[in-house]
C-alpha positions as CSV (number, residue, x, y, z in Angstrom):
1,X,91.7,117.4,144.9
2,X,95.4,118.4,144.5
3,X,96.9,119.2,141.1
4,X,99.4,116.4,141.6
5,X,96.7,113.8,142.2
6,X,94.7,115.1,139.2
7,X,97.8,114.8,137.1
8,X,98.5,111.2,138.2
9,X,94.9,110.2,137.4
10,X,95.0,111.9,134.0
11,X,98.3,110.1,133.2
12,X,96.9,106.7,134.3
13,X,93.8,107.2,132.1
14,X,95.9,108.2,129.2
15,X,98.2,105.2,129.6
16,X,95.2,102.8,129.9
17,X,93.7,104.1,126.7
18,X,97.1,103.8,124.9
19,X,97.6,100.3,126.1
20,X,94.1,99.2,125.2
21,X,95.0,99.4,121.5
22,X,98.1,97.3,121.8
23,X,97.8,93.9,120.2
24,X,95.0,94.8,117.9
25,X,95.3,93.2,114.5
26,X,93.6,93.8,111.2
27,X,92.7,90.0,110.9
28,X,91.3,88.9,114.3
29,X,91.2,85.2,115.1
30,X,88.0,85.4,117.0
31,X,84.3,86.0,116.4
32,X,85.4,89.5,115.4
33,X,86.6,88.2,112.1
34,X,83.3,88.8,110.4
35,X,83.3,92.1,108.6
36,X,87.1,92.3,108.1
37,X,88.2,93.7,104.7
38,X,91.1,92.3,102.8
39,X,92.5,93.0,99.4
40,X,93.4,90.2,96.9
41,X,94.7,92.0,93.9
42,X,92.7,95.0,93.0
43,X,89.4,93.7,94.6
44,X,88.4,94.1,98.2
45,X,86.8,91.1,99.9
46,X,84.8,91.0,103.1
47,X,83.9,87.9,105.1
48,X,80.2,88.1,105.8
49,X,80.0,84.9,107.8
50,X,81.6,81.5,108.0
51,X,80.2,78.4,109.7
52,X,79.5,74.7,109.7
53,X,76.5,73.9,107.6
54,X,73.9,71.3,108.7
55,X,72.4,69.4,105.8
56,X,69.4,68.5,107.9
57,X,68.5,72.2,108.7
58,X,66.0,73.9,106.4
59,X,68.1,77.0,106.0
60,X,71.3,75.1,105.3
61,X,69.8,72.6,102.8
62,X,69.5,75.4,100.2
63,X,73.2,76.1,100.4
64,X,74.0,72.5,99.6
65,X,72.2,72.3,96.3
66,X,74.1,72.1,93.1
67,X,76.8,69.7,94.4
68,X,78.7,67.9,91.7
69,X,77.2,64.6,90.4
70,X,78.3,61.7,92.4
71,X,79.0,63.7,95.6
72,X,78.3,61.4,98.5
73,X,76.9,62.5,101.8
74,X,79.4,63.6,104.4
75,X,80.7,60.9,106.7
76,X,80.8,60.9,110.5
77,X,84.3,62.5,110.4
78,X,83.4,65.2,107.9
79,X,81.5,68.5,107.9
80,X,80.3,71.0,105.4
81,X,81.7,74.5,106.0
82,X,80.4,77.6,104.3
83,X,82.3,80.8,103.7
84,X,80.1,83.6,102.6
85,X,82.0,86.5,100.9
86,X,81.2,89.9,99.5
87,X,83.6,91.7,97.1
88,X,83.9,95.2,95.7
89,X,86.0,96.6,92.9
90,X,87.5,99.7,94.4
91,X,89.3,100.7,91.1
92,X,88.2,102.8,88.1
93,X,88.6,99.8,85.7
94,X,86.9,96.4,85.3
95,X,88.3,93.8,87.5
96,X,87.7,90.0,87.9
97,X,86.9,88.5,91.3
98,X,88.7,85.4,92.5
99,X,87.7,81.9,91.5
100,X,90.4,80.1,93.5
101,X,90.2,79.7,97.3
102,X,91.8,77.4,99.8
103,X,91.5,76.9,103.6
104,X,94.7,76.2,105.4
105,X,94.7,74.8,108.9
106,X,97.4,75.3,111.6
107,X,99.1,72.1,110.6
108,X,99.5,73.3,107.0
109,X,96.8,71.1,105.5
110,X,95.1,72.7,102.5
111,X,91.5,72.2,101.5
112,X,89.9,73.2,98.2
113,X,86.3,74.2,97.8
114,X,83.6,72.0,96.3
115,X,82.4,73.4,93.0
116,X,78.7,74.3,93.1
117,X,76.5,74.6,90.0
118,X,75.4,78.3,90.1
119,X,72.5,77.6,87.8
120,X,71.0,75.4,90.6
121,X,72.5,77.2,93.7
122,X,71.8,80.9,93.7
123,X,74.1,81.4,96.7
124,X,77.2,79.9,94.9
125,X,80.2,82.2,94.5
126,X,81.1,82.6,90.8
127,X,83.9,84.6,89.3
128,X,82.6,87.9,88.0
129,X,83.9,90.8,86.1
130,X,83.0,93.9,88.1
131,X,82.8,97.4,86.7
132,X,84.1,100.3,88.8
133,X,82.5,100.1,92.2
134,X,80.8,96.9,91.2
135,X,80.0,94.3,93.9
136,X,79.6,90.6,94.2
137,X,77.1,89.2,94.9
138,X,75.1,91.7,92.8
139,X,72.7,93.9,94.8
140,X,69.5,92.3,93.6
141,X,70.6,88.7,93.8
142,X,69.3,86.0,96.1
143,X,72.8,85.7,97.7
144,X,72.9,89.5,98.4
145,X,69.4,89.6,99.8
146,X,69.6,86.3,101.8
147,X,70.5,85.9,105.4
148,X,74.2,85.7,104.8
149,X,74.4,88.6,102.3
150,X,77.4,86.9,100.6
151,X,78.3,84.4,97.9
152,X,79.0,80.8,99.2
153,X,82.3,79.1,98.9
154,X,81.7,75.6,100.1
155,X,84.3,73.3,101.7
156,X,84.1,69.6,102.7
157,X,86.4,69.4,105.7
158,X,87.5,66.6,108.1
159,X,86.3,67.1,111.7
160,X,90.0,67.0,112.6
161,X,90.2,70.7,111.6
162,X,88.7,71.4,115.1
163,X,92.1,70.3,116.5
164,X,94.0,72.3,113.9
165,X,92.6,75.8,114.4
166,X,92.9,78.6,113.5
167,X,91.8,78.2,109.9
168,X,92.8,80.7,107.3
169,X,91.0,81.4,104.0
170,X,93.3,82.2,101.2
171,X,91.8,84.2,98.3
172,X,93.9,84.0,95.1
173,X,93.4,87.0,92.8
174,X,93.3,86.2,89.0
175,X,96.2,88.5,88.1
176,X,98.2,87.7,91.2
177,X,98.1,88.6,94.8
178,X,96.6,86.8,97.8
179,X,94.3,87.9,100.6
180,X,94.0,86.0,103.8
181,X,91.1,86.0,106.3
182,X,91.1,84.2,109.6
183,X,88.1,81.9,110.0
184,X,86.2,81.0,113.2
185,X,85.2,77.4,113.5
């Protein structure tokens, strides 16, 4: 093989490798969104999993306990949507995790979570004060050891959100700052 041909092949391979990274984003809008880290204030959050919950499935029923009194069943045009988060305090000081979240669809509609009673639902996300390197959910909790390995932020959404994708989870830090994670639905 001539030196010129070898040089052309090497350049082509180098260019292909360089171009392969183009367009990569830190917040993918596909199934690759699970595992993305974002900062909201001084706390780092990771989306463990997000998905529609089926109230008739054995696994999902446990996530839907502790709903507020008077909560009605979802209608034909609604769905339960669970966002399971993990958080870590990366600082050397105590920090509080977020207690305020919203989902925003591509039309600008905003959806607030349904408050779950954490004394009944061991998966429910609750604002915590974390020491340095502390994590939520705690390492020996049901939420951390369960199949999702995250604390549940539950949303009641209209099925119309399927037409208004992508969805974005906004995480509002207690002292200011917002993190955003693209959700797959």
